[in-house]
KEPAMI-198109 format. One line per field, with one value per residue (C-alpha): residue number from 1; chain; x, y, z. Coordinates in pm, 1 decimal. Layout:
N
num: c(NUM;...)
chaine: c(A;...)
X: c(X;...)
Y: c(Y;...)
Z: c(Z;...)
END
This chain:
164
num: c(1;2;3;4;5;6;7;8;9;10;11;12;13;14;15;16;17;18;19;20;21;22;23;24;25;26;27;28;29;30;31;32;33;34;35;36;37;38;39;40;41;42;43;44;45;46;47;48;49;50;51;52;53;54;55;56;57;58;59;60;61;62;63;64;65;66;67;68;69;70;71;72;73;74;75;76;77;78;79;80;81;82;83;84;85;86;87;88;89;90;91;92;93;94;95;96;97;98;99;100;101;102;103;104;105;106;107;108;109;110;111;112;113;114;115;116;117;118;119;120;121;122;123;124;125;126;127;128;129;130;131;132;133;134;135;136;137;138;139;140;141;142;143;144;145;146;147;148;149;150;151;152;153;154;155;156;157;158;159;160;161;162;163;164)
chaine: c(A;A;A;A;A;A;A;A;A;A;A;A;A;A;A;A;A;A;A;A;A;A;A;A;A;A;A;A;A;A;A;A;A;A;A;A;A;A;A;A;A;A;A;A;A;A;A;A;A;A;A;A;A;A;A;A;A;A;A;A;A;A;A;A;A;A;A;A;A;A;A;A;A;A;A;A;A;A;A;A;A;A;A;A;A;A;A;A;A;A;A;A;A;A;A;A;A;A;A;A;A;A;A;A;A;A;A;A;A;A;A;A;A;A;A;A;A;A;A;A;A;A;A;A;A;A;A;A;A;A;A;A;A;A;A;A;A;A;A;A;A;A;A;A;A;A;A;A;A;A;A;A;A;A;A;A;A;A;A;A;A;A;A;A)
X: c(-1245.9;-1190.6;-1482.8;-1328.6;-1348.9;-1709.6;-1995.1;-2289.8;-2674.0;-2945.9;-3266.2;-3588.2;-3683.3;-3523.3;-3269.0;-2907.6;-2722.9;-2307.4;-2125.9;-1806.1;-1490.4;-1372.9;-1720.0;-1852.5;-1705.8;-1866.4;-1970.1;-2115.4;-2442.9;-2720.1;-2789.6;-2990.9;-2860.8;-2449.3;-2351.0;-2163.7;-2129.5;-1845.4;-1772.4;-1472.7;-1345.6;-1488.0;-1235.0;-1366.5;-1312.1;-1355.3;-1593.5;-1385.5;-1650.3;-1626.6;-1829.2;-1678.7;-1375.0;-1141.8;-856.6;-854.5;-699.2;-405.2;-439.4;-200.2;-231.1;-284.5;-48.8;85.5;274.3;527.7;652.2;922.8;1151.6;1521.0;1740.8;1974.9;1696.4;1773.3;1527.6;1615.6;1553.1;1212.6;1121.3;1182.7;963.1;668.5;751.2;546.0;202.4;199.5;368.2;528.9;437.3;660.5;856.3;1022.0;1272.6;1258.4;1655.7;1721.0;1968.6;2178.2;2250.2;2170.4;1978.0;1613.7;1353.8;1159.6;933.4;844.7;621.8;495.2;207.5;62.8;-157.4;-460.2;-668.5;-633.5;-258.1;-214.3;-451.4;-220.7;65.5;-115.6;-241.2;108.9;336.3;261.3;380.3;680.1;1045.1;1270.8;1627.1;1534.7;1302.8;889.0;712.5;347.3;178.8;-159.2;-293.1;-143.6;-510.0;-754.3;-1081.1;-1240.4;-1517.2;-1841.4;-1913.4;-2317.8;-2582.2;-2492.9;-2725.4;-2879.3;-2845.6;-3102.3;-3106.4;-2828.6;-2910.5;-3058.0;-3421.4;-3265.6;-3049.0;-3208.0;-3038.1;-3192.4;-3483.7;-3593.4)
Y: c(-360.4;-4.2;289.2;441.2;133.5;52.2;195.0;67.1;316.9;215.1;198.4;282.8;-42.0;-232.3;-319.8;-202.0;-54.0;-107.6;197.2;112.9;395.0;683.0;939.5;815.2;877.0;807.4;1171.4;966.8;1088.7;943.1;1284.1;1108.0;1012.5;1051.0;1229.1;1092.1;1408.9;1584.4;1941.7;2048.9;2386.3;2567.7;2715.9;3025.3;3049.3;3321.4;3328.1;3411.5;3635.5;3378.8;3104.1;2918.0;2966.1;2646.3;2804.4;2763.7;3000.0;2883.2;2934.1;3233.7;3378.0;3215.2;3030.3;2995.2;2625.6;2684.0;2416.3;2282.0;2538.3;2543.5;2334.9;2633.4;2869.2;3100.0;3279.8;3629.9;3481.6;3388.2;3676.8;3889.6;3694.6;3716.5;4071.6;4226.4;4099.7;4174.8;4191.6;3834.7;3748.0;3422.3;3200.3;2861.6;2736.9;2311.0;2198.0;1859.8;1731.0;1520.5;1735.6;2073.0;2196.5;2290.8;2050.5;2170.1;2347.8;2638.0;2804.9;3196.2;3330.4;3630.3;3835.9;3816.0;3662.6;3876.8;3907.2;3523.3;3512.9;3811.6;3602.6;3274.0;3446.0;3626.2;3382.5;3070.1;2989.5;3211.8;3132.0;3152.5;3070.5;2932.9;2703.1;2731.5;2746.3;2637.6;2824.4;2715.0;2764.9;2501.6;2412.0;2407.1;2317.8;1960.5;1802.8;1871.0;1526.4;1508.1;1295.3;1177.6;1273.1;977.1;698.5;577.7;479.3;210.4;-104.0;-451.3;-350.7;-98.3;-424.3;-646.8;-941.8;-1249.4;-1333.9;-1582.7)
Z: c(3539.1;3593.7;3617.4;3261.7;3083.2;3179.9;3363.0;3436.9;3437.1;3583.7;3375.7;3494.8;3368.7;3549.3;3285.4;3312.6;2965.3;2983.0;2814.1;2737.0;2719.7;2795.8;2689.7;3012.2;3328.0;3654.5;3834.6;4150.8;4001.5;3757.9;3590.7;3291.7;2962.8;2904.8;2566.3;2362.0;2099.4;2041.1;1998.6;1725.3;1673.1;1324.3;1093.7;928.2;570.7;360.8;60.6;-264.3;-502.8;-795.0;-737.0;-1031.4;-906.9;-850.9;-635.4;-242.8;-7.5;211.6;562.5;497.5;159.8;-214.2;-331.7;-687.1;-771.9;-1037.5;-1235.5;-1497.6;-1275.4;-1433.2;-1193.5;-1177.5;-1124.1;-787.4;-537.7;-700.5;-1048.8;-923.6;-756.3;-1029.3;-1214.3;-992.8;-824.6;-1124.0;-1035.1;-679.8;-372.6;-268.0;67.8;72.2;-206.1;-134.7;-375.7;-278.7;-345.0;-381.4;-72.7;-314.1;-613.1;-439.2;-739.6;-783.0;-787.8;-1107.5;-892.2;-678.0;-447.1;-453.8;-158.8;-233.8;-18.8;-242.4;-504.0;-781.2;-753.1;-764.9;-1048.8;-1263.9;-1196.4;-1347.0;-1628.4;-1689.4;-1622.8;-1792.4;-2054.2;-2049.4;-2039.3;-1686.5;-1771.5;-2125.3;-1976.1;-2028.7;-1646.8;-1550.4;-1309.1;-1158.1;-787.4;-561.9;-361.6;-544.0;-412.6;-441.9;-698.5;-543.8;-328.8;-300.0;-424.9;-804.2;-1027.7;-1224.3;-958.4;-798.8;-439.4;-354.1;-112.3;-164.2;-308.0;-562.4;-708.7;-951.7;-778.6;-741.7;-534.9;-271.0)
END
């Protein structure tokens, strides 16, 4: 076996501990215990003033998902509809490769959450080329994932199973 696959460290008690994996390269010295803890970069998030909002910011801005878009709508039609609510940073109208028509949704990106919220409130339920469109945030926060209230500890001691 190579040094990358297995490394044996001597212990003061006279025993040996085998450590496997690439994280335990042999440095030629015995400096003490080898740490397996990895460090990761952190992405700074911008906190929204409204704690009860369920929207989440994308990497570049606030993206509004517009559904029920007419299949013959153009980028110009969607831009005209949503430019009233703020400066559109990016607009994506996905086309079906087979037919060449719009797939039925559009992504409209705004710089600020207030512009995106105005677009959602103002345009949702209105018509675009004789179809009623619906708007919502493209990215939403997941529900909180913590300990559930009302549940006891889970395990063998908590379950009222049979006893021996």
